[in-house]
N, C-alpha and C positions, 0 to 999 in steps of 0.2 A: 267514765274511762277516761286518763289524763294521755296524752299526750307530750312527754317530754325528751330533753335530748339533752341539755348539759347541768343543768338547774339553774340556767341564767336568768336573774329576775329584773334585773335594769341594763340600760346600755346608753351610752352617750359617747360621743366621740369628738377629742378636741382637734383645736387646728393641728396641735403639734402632738397629732397622734395617739394622744391618748385614751383610755376608757374609762371612763368613771362611772359613777352609782355603784351599782351592786357588783360591777364587772372589774374584773383585774384587768392591766393594760394589755393593749397588742403588743406586737413590736415595734415599742415606743419610738420615735423619731427621736433623731440626737437634737441636744436643749437646744433650742433657738431657731430649728432649724424651719425654715419660714418659705412660702410663695410671693411671690408678688415684690413691691418694694424691700422689704425689710431684710432680702435676702441677698440684694444683688453685689456681685462681686466690683471691686474697683475697677476704674476704666484703665488704670496704670497696669504692665505685666511687672512679675517679679525683677526682669532685668533693669527697666526701665524704673524701679523703685529704689533698687540698688544704687543704680548711678547717682537718683537722688541723694541718697541718704551717705555716699560717697562725696557728692559736693557741699553737702550742708547735715553734720551730724544732728544737727537740731531743728530739722524738718517735721514735726510731727505729724504733719500730716501724712508724711510717707511713711512712719512708724505704723501709723493706726491702718492705714492699708494694708501694709504687709503682715500684720499679726492679724488684720481681717482675712486677708487671703489665705495664710499659713492655717488660720483653725478653719476655714472653708474647707479645706484641702485634707484637714485630719478628720474628716470624718470619714472618709474612704480609704484613706491612708494613715493610718495611726501617728507612724512615725513621724508624721509632720509635728505631733504636739512637743517634740524637744525644738522643734524651730519656732513655735509659736511661745515656748516659755524662754526663749533665747532671747527674742525681738520683744518681749515685754520687756526685761531686763533691762533691755540696752535704752528701751525707750523710757522706762523711767531716770535713768538717768540723764537724759535728755530735758526731761521734764523739770529733772532738778536744775539744771542749768538756764534753761528759761523762765524757770518759777511759773510755770501753768499748769495746772493738771488737765489731763486730755477725757473728755465722758467717753468717747468712741473706746480707748485702753481700756477703761473702768471696766466697759460693756462686755470686753472680749474675756479680760479676767472673771467677770462673773458669769459668763456661759461655760469658762473650761472649769472653774467650781463646779458650777451645775452639773455640769456631763460625767464630773467626778464624783458627784455627790456629797460634795463640801456644800450645804446648801448657805452654815451661816456664811461663810467667808463670801459664797455666789451674792448673795443679799446685800452684804455688806457694799460689794464693789458695784451692784446694778442702782442702790442707791442712789450712790455717790454719783454714778453717772446723772439718773434723773435728775438729782439735784441740781447737778451742773448746766445740764442741760432738758429741762421737762421735755421739750420736743423730742428727744431721744427714744421712738417707737421700738426699735431691737429690743433697749433697754427695759422698757415697760413690758414687751410680751416675754421675755427671760424673767421677768421677776411675778406676770400672772402664773407662770409655769412652777416656780419656784412655791408659790404660796399654794398652790394645788399640792404639790409636795410634802408640804407642812400642813395640809386641812383647815387652810387659812381661806375661806370661799370669799371673805368679805374683801379682805384684800388682791384675791386673784380676778376678783368683779372689778374693782376699781381700776384696777391694772391696764385689764381689756378695755374698758371702757372711756380709759383717759386714752386707746390707740385710738378708736372708732372716732372719739370725740376731733380728732385731728384731722385737719383736711386731707393730710396725706394717707390716713387710716380710714377712712371712709370706703374707701374703694378696695377694701384688703378684705378679702374673702376669708382668710384664717383669722381675723383678728373676731369678727362676725361671727364665726362659727365655735370659736373658744367663748365669747360670750355667752351665748345662746345656751352654750353645754353647762356654765359654771351658772348662770341662771334658774337654769331646768334641776339643779342639782340644790338650788338653795329652795327651790319648791316656786318660785316665783315664774310660773307656766307663760303666762300673759307676757312678761319681758322676754322669756328664751323663744316664743315666737316672733317677735317683733325681730330681734336678732336674726333670727333663720331666716327670714322674709327677705329682711336686708339681704345676707348672703347668697339668698337662690336668687334675687334681683341681678347682681351682681356673675353669679354661673348657674344658673337655671339647671344644668345638667353635672351639677357635684353630688356625687352618691353621698357621701357622709352626710349632707343636710339633709337630705330625704332618711337617712335611714333615724338621725336625730330627732326629725319631724316624727315619724312612725312611733319613736319611744314616746314623745309627749302625748300623741295620739292614744298609744296603748294606755297611758297614767290615766288621761280623762277618761275611758274607756270603762276604767276597773271601777270608775264611782257613779258611771249612767246606769239607766235601764229604761227598755221601752224603745221608743224610735231612736232620740238620742245616742244611744247605745248601738243601736244599728247602722246609724249614719257613719258612727266612728270606727265601726268593723271596716266599714266600706272605704273608709279613708285609710284607714293602716294597710288594706290591703293596695291599696291606690300607692301609697308612698314605699312599699317594699317594692312593688313591682317598678318604680322608676329607679331602684338602686339596684335590681337586679338586671334590669336592660343596660344603665347606665355604666356597670361592669363588667358587662357580657364581656369574656377573652383578654381582661385585664386581669394576669395574673398580681399584680401590686395587692389588687382590691379581695384576694382570695378569702380572709379573714371577714371581712365586711360581709362577702356573701354569703358565710357560714351562719352568720350573726344574723344576718337578715332571713334565714331559716329558722332560727331561734324564736324569733319573732312570730313568725308567721305559728309556728307548734304551740306558742304559748295562746296565740290568739283564738286556736282552733279549740283546744282547751277551755279559755275563760268565756267566751262566747259562743256557746252551744247552739249554732244555727246550721242548718242543714247548706244553707246555699255559701255561706263563709268557709266552711269546714270543704264542701266539693271545690269550691274555688284555692283552699292552702291546697288542696291535694295535688290539685295542677299547677301551680305555682312551686312547691317545694321541690322537684326534680330538675326544676331550671338553673338550681343553683351550681349543679355540676357536681353535684358528690354522690358518690357511688352510695354511700348510705341511706341517701335521700329516699331512694324508692320506698324501703322501708315505712321511713316517715310517712312519705304520701301515702302508705296504704291506713298507716295507722290511723290519719287524717279521715278514711272515706270510712274506715270502719267506725269511727264516731259519727257520721254521718248517719251511716246507714243505724245506729243505734239511735240516734235522736227519730228517726223516720218511724222505728217499731216502736218507742216511746210514744209519739205520736198518734200514729195509727191504735195502739193499745187505749189510749181516752179516746177515741172516738169510739161509741157504741152503734151498731146494725142499727136499723130502722127495726126491725123487731124485737131488739134488747130494748131500745129503748121507749116500747111500748108496755116492756115488760116494767119496767123500773117508773114511768109516769104511774102503771095501775097498781105499784105498790105503795107508792109516795100518796098516792087519793086515798087507798085503804086505810093506812096509816093515820092520815088527816081526818080521815072517817071517825076510827077508832077515838080519837083524841078528843070529837068534839061530844061522840056519845058520853065519854067518861066524864067530861064536863059539866054534862047536862045532868046526871045522875049523881054528881058529887052536890048540883045547885040544888035539887028535890030533896036531898037527905039533909040539908042545910035547914032547907025552908020546914 
């Protein structure tokens, strides 16, 4: 008896909000959407930046900040895209006048292209940004995202690795999370575990990391047997338990909770142990989905089925004695037949 929900066969969450492996993306975050240092907005306000440009149209830093500020606003207010384009066009004129290319302006152009699905254009600008400024981590992260969309895992890994290798990137949870997800997708589970461990050290309650750790544990479980498999099953339960605990009441993590239940249901089917199935049945309703009670009942039915199968394999005392007598009789007959055959040969 299998307990299935949506046919999910793999789970990985990227820092940019994408689900990879065998799962389609969730409501993916806008390209370049970052937590921490890579998404910090300029300190100057729009009026201050406009005043700076009124005083000096060749102030590239003001153009950079204004373009980035408008790009960030365009995430929630699409009309700002027009302003981003206008600023970039005027910034190009300023670059021509001063004779200098701006890495930050190329990064913003790349992010805009990435959002619009123009991957070739986006990558071209982002690579120029990194060439001009190898330490431009926002551009590196966007290159990693673009590479993932193009299924270029080696390139994505290199981009995320470059971020965490930088002193500023070493404390960025999103970069470690994305690096771990890419390594897992490449089948480098040990490297993925190292990346997730670094992310959890920075953010012990980040549910996406615990979710991805559960995905690694399930992958190892599929190839394990005996006690190692039992231990991994318990680790999956613990990881998913943390996901549910750390997303309780968080509407923004509703999709993650649904996928956590998918992990539990696959676990109940793949690792048919009574205690595991009963724990799955207890945990599934915690996700808060009205349908989940039915899945919990299904997990309980699996547990009962296993118990029945186990009990049917254990013979009652009188049955054991009968089986032993039959075996002894068969052995006696075989021995007698062997003696007769030996006598006939003599």
